[in-house]
C-alpha positions in Angstrom: 0.0 0.0 0.0 2.8 2.5 0.9 4.4 2.1 -2.5 1.1 2.6 -4.3 0.5 5.8 -2.2 3.9 7.1 -3.1 3.5 6.4 -6.8 0.1 8.1 -7.0 1.3 11.1 -5.0 4.4 11.5 -7.3 2.1 11.5 -10.3 -0.1 14.1 -8.7 2.8 16.4 -7.9 4.4 16.1 -11.4 1.0 16.9 -13.0 0.9 20.4 -11.6 1.4 22.7 -14.5 4.2 25.3 -14.6 3.1 28.8 -15.4 5.2 31.1 -17.6 5.4 34.7 -16.3 6.4 37.7 -18.5 9.7 39.3 -17.4 10.0 43.0 -16.8 13.5 43.9 -18.1 13.6 47.4 -16.5 15.5 46.2 -13.4 18.1 44.3 -15.4 21.7 45.6 -15.3 24.2 46.3 -18.1 27.9 45.5 -17.7 30.8 45.6 -20.2 30.3 47.2 -23.6 27.1 47.8 -25.5 24.0 50.0 -25.7 21.0 48.1 -24.5 17.7 49.8 -25.4 14.5 48.7 -23.7 11.4 48.3 -25.9 7.9 49.4 -25.0 6.4 47.3 -22.2 9.9 46.5 -20.9 9.6 43.0 -22.3 12.3 43.3 -25.1 15.7 44.9 -25.4 18.0 45.7 -28.4 21.8 45.9 -28.3 22.6 48.4 -30.9 26.4 48.6 -31.1 29.3 46.6 -32.7 31.6 46.6 -29.6 33.5 44.4 -27.2 31.7 41.8 -25.0 28.8 43.0 -22.9 26.0 41.5 -20.8 22.5 42.6 -19.7 21.4 40.4 -16.8 18.6 39.9 -14.4 18.5 40.5 -10.6 18.7 37.4 -8.4 19.7 33.8 -9.0 18.3 31.7 -11.8 18.8 28.1 -10.9 15.6 26.1 -11.0 14.1 28.3 -13.7 13.5 28.3 -17.4 14.0 31.5 -19.5 12.1 31.7 -22.8 11.7 34.2 -25.6 13.0 35.1 -29.0 16.3 36.4 -30.5 16.8 38.1 -33.8 19.7 39.9 -35.5 17.9 42.8 -37.2 20.6 43.8 -39.7 22.5 42.4 -42.7 25.8 43.7 -41.3 28.5 41.7 -39.5 28.5 38.0 -38.5 29.6 37.8 -34.9 28.4 36.6 -31.5 25.0 36.7 -29.8 23.8 34.7 -26.9 23.4 34.3 -23.1 25.1 34.0 -19.8 24.1 31.7 -16.9 25.1 31.7 -13.3 26.4 35.2 -13.8 27.3 37.5 -10.8 27.9 41.2 -10.8 31.3 42.3 -12.1 32.3 38.9 -13.6 32.7 40.3 -17.1 35.6 42.3 -15.8 37.0 39.7 -13.4 40.6 38.9 -12.9 41.9 35.5 -14.2 40.4 32.7 -12.1 37.9 35.0 -10.4 34.9 34.3 -12.5 32.6 31.2 -12.6 29.7 31.3 -15.1 28.5 29.8 -18.3 28.5 31.4 -21.7 26.2 30.3 -24.5 27.2 32.1 -27.7 26.3 31.7 -31.4 28.3 33.0 -34.4 27.1 33.4 -37.9 30.2 32.4 -40.0 33.7 31.1 -39.5 36.2 33.9 -39.2 40.0 33.9 -39.1 42.6 36.6 -38.9 42.2 37.5 -35.2 44.2 36.2 -32.2 45.9 33.4 -34.1 42.9 31.2 -34.9 39.5 30.8 -36.4 36.3 31.8 -34.6 33.9 29.0 -35.5 30.3 29.4 -36.8 27.6 27.8 -34.7 26.2 27.5 -31.2 28.3 26.5 -28.2 28.4 26.5 -24.4 31.6 27.3 -22.5 32.7 27.7 -18.9 34.2 31.1 -18.2 36.7 31.7 -15.4 38.0 35.2 -16.2 36.5 38.4 -17.6 35.4 38.6 -21.2 37.1 41.1 -23.5 38.3 41.4 -27.0 40.8 38.5 -26.9 41.3 34.8 -27.7 39.0 33.8 -24.8 35.8 35.3 -26.0 36.8 35.1 -29.7 38.2 31.6 -29.9 37.0 29.9 -26.7 40.7 29.5 -25.7 41.1 27.9 -22.3 44.4 29.7 -21.7 42.3 32.9 -21.7 39.6 31.6 -19.4 37.0 30.3 -21.8 36.7 26.5 -22.0 34.2 25.1 -24.5 32.0 22.3 -23.1 29.8 21.4 -26.0 28.4 22.5 -29.4 24.8 22.4 -30.6 23.4 19.1 -31.7 22.3 20.5 -35.1 23.6 24.1 -34.9 27.1 23.3 -33.7 28.6 24.6 -37.0 25.5 26.4 -38.3 25.2 30.1 -37.8 22.2 32.3 -37.3 20.6 34.1 -40.3 20.0 37.8 -40.8 16.5 39.1 -40.0 15.3 35.7 -38.8 13.6 35.3 -35.4 14.5 32.2 -33.4 12.7 31.1 -30.2 14.8 29.9 -27.3 14.2 28.0 -24.0 17.0 27.7 -21.5 16.6 25.4 -18.4 19.1 25.9 -15.7 19.7 23.9 -12.6 22.7 23.1 -10.3 23.5 20.0 -12.3 22.0 20.6 -15.8 21.7 23.1 -18.6 19.4 22.5 -21.5 19.1 24.9 -24.5 16.3 24.6 -27.0 16.2 26.6 -30.3 12.9 26.6 -32.2 11.8 23.8 -29.9 14.7 21.5 -30.7 17.1 20.5 -28.0 20.6 21.8 -29.0 22.6 21.7 -25.8 22.2 19.2 -22.9 25.1 19.5 -20.5 25.5 17.9 -17.0 27.8 19.1 -14.3 28.1 21.1 -11.1 27.2 24.7 -11.9 27.4 27.8 -9.8 24.2 29.8 -9.2 23.7 33.3 -10.5 21.7 35.3 -13.0 20.4 34.8 -16.5 21.6 37.4 -18.9 21.9 38.3 -22.6 25.4 38.4 -24.2 26.7 40.3 -27.2 30.2 40.5 -28.8 30.9 42.6 -31.9 27.3 42.3 -33.3 24.9 45.2 -33.5 21.1 45.3 -33.7 20.3 42.2 -31.7 16.8 42.0 -30.3 15.7 39.8 -27.4 11.9 39.8 -27.0 8.9 38.2 -25.4 10.9 37.1 -22.4 9.1 34.7 -20.0 10.3 32.8 -16.9 9.0 29.5 -15.6 9.8 27.8 -12.3 11.0 24.3 -13.0 9.6 21.3 -11.1 11.8 20.2 -8.2 14.2 17.3 -8.7 12.7 14.4 -6.7 15.2 12.8 -4.3 15.4 9.0 -4.3 13.1 6.9 -2.2 15.2 4.5 0.0 13.6 1.2 1.1 10.1 2.4 0.3 10.4 5.3 2.8 10.8 8.9 1.5 13.6 11.1 2.6 12.5 13.8 5.2 12.8 16.6 2.6 10.0 15.0 0.5 7.4 14.8 3.2 6.1 18.3 2.7 5.5 17.7 -1.0 3.9 14.3 -0.3 1.3 15.7 2.2 -0.6 17.5 -0.6 -1.3 14.3 -2.4 -2.3 12.2 0.7 -5.7 13.8 1.1 -6.8 12.8 -2.4 -5.3 9.4 -2.1 -7.1 8.9 1.2 -10.5 9.9 -0.3 -10.0 7.4 -3.1 -9.2 4.6 -0.6 -12.3 5.4 1.5 -14.5 5.2 -1.6 -13.1 1.9 -2.5 -13.7 0.5 1.0 -17.3 1.6 0.8 -18.0 -0.7 -2.1 -19.6 -4.0 -0.8 -17.8 -7.2 -1.6 -19.5 -10.3 -2.9 -20.1 -13.2 -0.5 -17.8 -16.2 -0.9 
């Protein structure tokens, strides 16, 4: 009986729908280079300049949340980096070597050589950043010697760049042990690890007229701890209580049904 109650309760808890809430960008913060211009309604922002790396990030921490919206390069000029930061904390874009600890998701339109002794690759990637981001081989080439270590590239967009004037939808799920990035509904990045908490943010490097719009945030369902020997861990009791009432009423109705005589 206990195992049945736990199973039914788990189903009830997982069935609760998550609600996406519009994000007001008026209390977000700009750091590094760039000119971030809020749109009407404070639900979109455009970075208008072709400059060194810059971020525009939310207040508070983002682990346990999903950020959704759209991204579009609204110009036919240039071919450089657009994207996001995760687990970002104030001042990290200017941090000394080894003093930063956040994730960078960036997307370049075309391969491009001639700078910093290598080729900046087209496509979508996620990297771990341990120093500030500036106009150098770290941000440009994902060079670990400059504090940017690439972790993975997109499943289908790993070597495919964005297109001018095309709007892409994105969904980014961020937890302490997992990052998932969807583009136009397709899972592109799925990385496991141990990640520091911090803010969601938008990222731009040497690409003007990038628009982030329709931003929404959703609370992700909690990760369920394991059940040991049929008895839940103490931390799960609070979540289980909500389902016990319904389970009990179902059991009472079943007991009320008369049984046939032997």
